[in-house]
C-alpha positions as a Markdown table, in Angstrom:
| # | Residue | x | y | z |
|---|---|---|---|---|
| 1 | Met | -13.5 | 23.8 | 14.2 |
| 2 | Ile | -9.9 | 21.8 | 14.8 |
| 3 | Val | -11.9 | 18.6 | 16.4 |
| 4 | Pro | -13.8 | 17.9 | 13.5 |
| 5 | Leu | -10.9 | 18.7 | 11.2 |
| 6 | Phe | -8.7 | 15.8 | 13.1 |
| 7 | Val | -11.9 | 13.5 | 12.9 |
| 8 | Asp | -12.3 | 14.0 | 9.7 |
| 9 | Ser | -8.6 | 13.3 | 8.9 |
| 10 | Phe | -8.3 | 10.2 | 10.9 |
| 11 | Leu | -11.4 | 8.8 | 9.0 |
| 12 | Leu | -10.5 | 10.3 | 5.8 |
| 13 | Gly | -6.9 | 7.8 | 6.3 |
| 14 | Ile | -9.3 | 5.1 | 7.0 |
| 15 | Gln | -11.8 | 5.3 | 3.9 |
| 16 | His | -8.3 | 6.2 | 1.4 |
| 17 | Ser | -7.0 | 2.9 | 2.7 |
| 18 | Phe | -9.9 | 0.8 | 1.1 |
| 19 | Glu | -9.4 | 2.4 | -2.7 |
| 20 | Pro | -9.6 | -0.5 | -5.1 |
| 21 | Asp | -6.0 | -0.3 | -5.9 |
| 22 | His | -4.6 | -0.2 | -2.3 |
| 23 | Val | -6.8 | -2.9 | -1.1 |
| 24 | Ala | -5.7 | -4.9 | -4.5 |
| 25 | Ala | -2.0 | -4.2 | -3.9 |
| 26 | Val | -2.0 | -5.0 | -0.1 |
| 27 | Ser | -4.3 | -8.1 | -0.9 |
| 28 | Val | -1.1 | -9.6 | -3.2 |
| 29 | Leu | 1.4 | -8.4 | -0.8 |
| 30 | Ala | -0.4 | -9.9 | 2.2 |
| 31 | Thr | -0.9 | -13.5 | 0.1 |
| 32 | Glu | 3.0 | -13.8 | -0.9 |
| 33 | Asp | 4.0 | -15.9 | 1.9 |
| 34 | Asn | 1.2 | -18.0 | 3.4 |
| 35 | Lys | 3.6 | -20.1 | 5.9 |
| 36 | Lys | 2.5 | -19.3 | 9.2 |
| 37 | His | 3.8 | -16.5 | 11.3 |
| 38 | Arg | 3.5 | -15.6 | 14.9 |
| 39 | Leu | 1.6 | -12.4 | 15.3 |
| 40 | Arg | 4.2 | -9.9 | 16.3 |
| 41 | Lys | 5.8 | -10.9 | 13.2 |
| 42 | Leu | 2.8 | -11.0 | 10.8 |
| 43 | Met | 1.7 | -7.0 | 11.9 |
| 44 | Trp | 5.4 | -6.3 | 11.1 |
| 45 | Arg | 5.1 | -7.6 | 7.7 |
| 46 | Ser | 1.5 | -6.4 | 7.2 |
| 47 | Ser | 2.2 | -2.6 | 8.4 |
| 48 | Gln | 5.1 | -2.0 | 5.9 |
| 49 | Trp | 3.0 | -1.1 | 3.0 |
| 50 | Ala | 1.1 | 1.3 | 4.9 |
| 51 | Leu | 4.1 | 2.5 | 7.1 |
| 52 | Gly | 5.2 | 3.4 | 3.2 |
| 53 | His | 2.1 | 4.9 | 2.4 |
| 54 | Ser | 2.0 | 7.3 | 5.1 |
| 55 | Leu | 5.7 | 8.4 | 5.3 |
| 56 | Thr | 4.7 | 9.7 | 1.7 |
| 57 | Leu | 1.6 | 11.8 | 2.9 |
| 58 | Val | 3.7 | 13.3 | 5.6 |
| 59 | Leu | 6.4 | 14.5 | 3.3 |
| 60 | Phe | 4.1 | 15.6 | 0.4 |
| 61 | Gly | 2.5 | 17.8 | 3.3 |
| 62 | Ile | 5.4 | 18.8 | 4.6 |
| 63 | Phe | 6.5 | 19.8 | 1.0 |
| 64 | Ile | 3.0 | 21.4 | 1.0 |
| 65 | Leu | 3.5 | 23.2 | 4.1 |
| 66 | Ile | 7.1 | 24.8 | 2.5 |
| 67 | Leu | 5.5 | 25.9 | -0.6 |
| 68 | Lys | 2.5 | 27.1 | 0.6 |
| 69 | Ser | 0.9 | 26.3 | -2.7 |
| 70 | Ala | -1.7 | 24.4 | -4.5 |
| 71 | Met | 1.4 | 23.8 | -7.2 |
| 72 | Ser | 2.3 | 20.4 | -5.7 |
| 73 | Ala | -1.0 | 18.5 | -6.8 |
| 74 | His | 0.9 | 18.4 | -10.2 |
| 75 | Ile | 2.9 | 15.7 | -8.6 |
| 76 | Ala | 0.4 | 13.4 | -7.2 |
| 77 | Gly | -1.1 | 13.4 | -11.2 |
| 78 | Tyr | 2.1 | 11.9 | -12.3 |
| 79 | Val | 2.8 | 9.5 | -9.2 |
| 80 | Glu | -0.5 | 8.0 | -10.1 |
| 81 | Phe | 0.5 | 7.3 | -13.8 |
| 82 | Leu | 3.1 | 4.6 | -11.8 |
| 83 | Ile | 0.5 | 2.9 | -9.8 |
| 84 | Gly | -1.1 | 0.8 | -13.4 |
| 85 | Pro | 2.7 | -0.5 | -14.3 |
| 86 | Ile | 3.0 | -1.1 | -10.7 |
| 87 | Met | -0.8 | -2.8 | -10.3 |
| 88 | Ile | -0.2 | -4.9 | -13.5 |
| 89 | Trp | 3.4 | -6.1 | -12.4 |
| 90 | Leu | 2.0 | -7.1 | -8.9 |
| 91 | Gly | -0.6 | -8.9 | -10.7 |
| 92 | Val | 1.5 | -11.1 | -12.8 |
| 93 | Thr | 3.6 | -11.9 | -9.9 |
| 94 | Ala | 0.8 | -13.2 | -8.1 |
| 95 | Ile | -0.5 | -15.3 | -10.8 |
| 96 | Met | 3.2 | -16.5 | -11.7 |
| 97 | Arg | 3.3 | -18.0 | -7.8 |
| 98 | Asn | 1.2 | -20.9 | -9.4 |
| 99 | Phe | 3.7 | -21.6 | -11.6 |
| 100 | Pro | 7.0 | -22.2 | -9.8 |
| 101 | Lys | 10.4 | -22.6 | -11.1 |
| 102 | Lys | 12.2 | -25.5 | -10.7 |
| 103 | Ala | 14.3 | -26.0 | -7.8 |
| 104 | Ile | 18.0 | -25.2 | -9.0 |
| 105 | Ala | 20.9 | -27.3 | -7.6 |
| 106 | Thr | 22.6 | -24.8 | -4.8 |
| 107 | His | 26.4 | -24.9 | -3.8 |
| 108 | Pro | 28.0 | -23.5 | -0.6 |
| 109 | His | 29.5 | -20.1 | -1.0 |
| 110 | Pro | 30.4 | -17.9 | 1.8 |
| 111 | His | 28.1 | -15.3 | 2.1 |
| 112 | Thr | 25.5 | -14.4 | 4.9 |
| 113 | His | 21.9 | -13.5 | 4.8 |
| 114 | Met | 20.0 | -11.0 | 6.4 |
| 115 | Pro | 17.9 | -12.6 | 9.0 |
| 116 | Glu | 13.8 | -12.5 | 7.4 |
| 117 | Gly | 12.5 | -9.2 | 9.1 |
| 118 | Asn | 14.9 | -7.2 | 9.7 |
| 119 | Met | 14.7 | -5.4 | 6.6 |
| 120 | Leu | 12.2 | -3.5 | 4.6 |
| 121 | Ser | 10.1 | -5.5 | 2.3 |
| 122 | Arg | 9.2 | -4.2 | -1.3 |
| 123 | Ser | 5.5 | -3.9 | 0.5 |
| 124 | Phe | 7.4 | -0.7 | 1.8 |
| 125 | Trp | 8.0 | 1.1 | -1.3 |
| 126 | Ile | 4.7 | 0.0 | -3.2 |
| 127 | Gly | 3.5 | 1.9 | -0.3 |
| 128 | Met | 5.5 | 4.6 | -0.9 |
| 129 | Ile | 4.2 | 5.2 | -4.3 |
| 130 | His | 0.6 | 4.3 | -3.6 |
| 131 | Gly | 1.0 | 7.5 | -1.1 |
| 132 | Leu | 0.0 | 9.9 | -3.6 |
| 133 | Ala | -2.5 | 7.4 | -6.1 |
| 134 | Gly | -6.1 | 8.3 | -5.7 |
| 135 | Thr | -7.3 | 10.7 | -3.2 |
| 136 | Gly | -4.8 | 10.5 | -1.3 |
| 137 | Gly | -2.6 | 13.3 | -2.5 |
| 138 | Ala | -5.5 | 15.4 | -3.3 |
| 139 | Cys | -7.2 | 15.4 | 0.2 |
| 140 | Thr | -3.7 | 16.0 | 2.1 |
| 141 | Leu | -3.3 | 18.8 | 0.1 |
| 142 | Ala | -6.8 | 20.2 | 1.0 |
| 143 | Phe | -6.4 | 19.3 | 4.3 |
| 144 | Thr | -3.4 | 20.9 | 4.9 |
| 145 | Leu | -3.9 | 24.3 | 3.0 |
| 146 | Ala | -7.2 | 24.3 | 5.3 |
| 147 | Ala | -5.3 | 24.1 | 8.5 |
| 148 | Ser | -5.1 | 27.5 | 10.5 |
| 149 | Asp | -1.4 | 26.9 | 11.7 |
| 150 | Ala | 1.7 | 24.2 | 11.0 |
| 151 | Tyr | 0.8 | 22.9 | 14.2 |
| 152 | Thr | -2.8 | 22.0 | 13.0 |
| 153 | Ala | -1.3 | 20.4 | 9.8 |
| 154 | Val | 0.8 | 18.3 | 11.6 |
| 155 | Gly | -1.7 | 16.8 | 13.5 |
| 156 | Ile | -4.0 | 16.6 | 10.4 |
| 157 | Leu | -1.0 | 14.4 | 8.3 |
| 158 | Val | -0.4 | 12.6 | 11.6 |
| 159 | Leu | -4.1 | 11.3 | 12.2 |
| 160 | Gln | -4.9 | 10.4 | 8.8 |
| 161 | Ser | -1.5 | 8.5 | 8.8 |
| 162 | Val | -2.6 | 6.7 | 11.9 |
| 163 | Gly | -6.2 | 5.9 | 10.5 |
| 164 | Ile | -4.2 | 4.4 | 7.4 |
| 165 | Ile | -2.0 | 2.5 | 9.3 |
| 166 | Ile | -4.6 | 0.9 | 11.5 |
| 167 | Ala | -7.0 | 0.4 | 8.4 |
| 168 | Met | -4.1 | -1.4 | 6.1 |
| 169 | Thr | -2.6 | -3.3 | 8.7 |
| 170 | Gly | -5.8 | -4.8 | 9.8 |
| 171 | Tyr | -6.7 | -5.7 | 6.9 |
| 172 | Ser | -3.8 | -7.1 | 5.5 |
| 173 | Cys | -3.4 | -9.4 | 8.9 |
| 174 | Leu | -7.1 | -11.0 | 8.8 |
| 175 | Phe | -6.3 | -11.6 | 4.9 |
| 176 | Ala | -3.5 | -13.3 | 5.5 |
| 177 | Leu | -4.3 | -15.2 | 8.3 |
| 178 | Ser | -7.7 | -16.5 | 6.8 |
| 179 | Val | -5.5 | -17.0 | 3.6 |
| 180 | Thr | -3.3 | -19.2 | 5.7 |
| 181 | Arg | -6.0 | -21.1 | 7.5 |
| 182 | Phe | -8.0 | -21.9 | 4.2 |
| 183 | Ser | -5.0 | -23.0 | 2.6 |
| 184 | Gly | -4.1 | -25.5 | 5.4 |
| 185 | Lys | -7.4 | -27.1 | 5.1 |
| 186 | Trp | -7.7 | -27.2 | 1.1 |
| 187 | Lys | -4.3 | -26.6 | -0.4 |
| 188 | Pro | -5.2 | -26.2 | -4.0 |
| 189 | Ser | -7.4 | -23.2 | -2.6 |
| 190 | Val | -4.0 | -21.3 | -2.7 |
| 191 | Lys | -3.8 | -21.3 | -6.8 |
| 192 | Gly | -7.4 | -19.7 | -6.8 |
| 193 | Ile | -6.5 | -17.0 | -4.2 |
| 194 | Asn | -3.5 | -16.3 | -6.5 |
| 195 | Tyr | -5.8 | -15.9 | -10.2 |
| 196 | Ala | -8.3 | -14.2 | -8.2 |
| 197 | Val | -5.9 | -11.5 | -6.0 |
| 198 | Gly | -3.7 | -11.4 | -9.3 |
| 199 | Ala | -6.6 | -10.7 | -12.1 |
| 200 | Phe | -7.7 | -8.1 | -9.7 |
| 201 | Ser | -4.5 | -6.2 | -9.4 |
| 202 | Ile | -4.3 | -6.4 | -13.3 |
| 203 | Val | -7.7 | -5.2 | -13.8 |
| 204 | Ile | -7.3 | -2.3 | -11.5 |
| 205 | Gly | -3.8 | -1.6 | -13.2 |
| 206 | Val | -5.0 | -1.5 | -16.8 |
| 207 | Tyr | -8.1 | 0.9 | -15.5 |
| 208 | Cys | -5.6 | 3.2 | -13.8 |
| 209 | Leu | -3.5 | 3.4 | -16.8 |
| 210 | Tyr | -6.7 | 4.0 | -18.7 |
| 211 | Glu | -7.5 | 6.8 | -16.7 |
| 212 | Ser | -4.0 | 8.2 | -16.3 |
| 213 | Phe | -3.8 | 8.5 | -19.9 |
| 214 | Lys | -6.7 | 10.3 | -20.2 |
| 215 | Glu | -6.0 | 13.0 | -17.5 |
| 216 | Leu | -2.5 | 13.7 | -18.7 |
| 217 | Phe | -3.0 | 13.5 | -22.5 |
C-alpha cells in the first residue's frame, strides 16, 4: 500500500502544478526577463516558484501531523481568497511591461547592489502563497492523514514536492526559452505574449475571487 501511495503523491504533485492559476502565475513570472541566460541560471530562476510552493506544502503537512486534525483545512480556504488579487496584480504587471516608463536620469551615489541571482525573487514568495491554493492543501491534508505513520507522511510530502519542482521548473524553463527565442526572431511578439499571459492571469484571478466569495460568504 505504501508504494502506490508514494507514486500517487508524486503524480499528484505533477498534476497539481498544472492547475490554471499555477500555470498563469508561472507563465507571467517566467516572461519577466526575456534576456538570454545560461541554463543553470535560468533553471534557478524558474525553480523558485516551485520551491516556495513546496515549502508551504511541507510546512502545512507538518502542521497537520502535529495537530492530527482536519481543522487545518480551513487555512487553505482563507489562503485561496488571497490568490485572486495576486493573479490580477500579476496580470496587470505583465500587461504594463508593454508600456515601460521613460528612463529617469541617474546620479552616482554610494551604495551597493546585491548581485542578480543571489536573492530569492518574488516568484518564491508567490509560490509559497500558491502552495495551499486549489487542490494542494486539501490533497496534502488527505494524503498526510491517510499515512500509517509519520515517516510515511514525510515521504508523501517530499515526493509530492519533488513532482511539483520537476514539473514547474521544466515548464517554466521551456516557456522562458521559447519566449526568448521567438522574441529574438520577431521582437513585436513580446508584446503579444505579455498581453496573452496578462489577460489569462487576470481572468483566472477574477474567477478565483468569485469562487472564494462563494465559498466563504
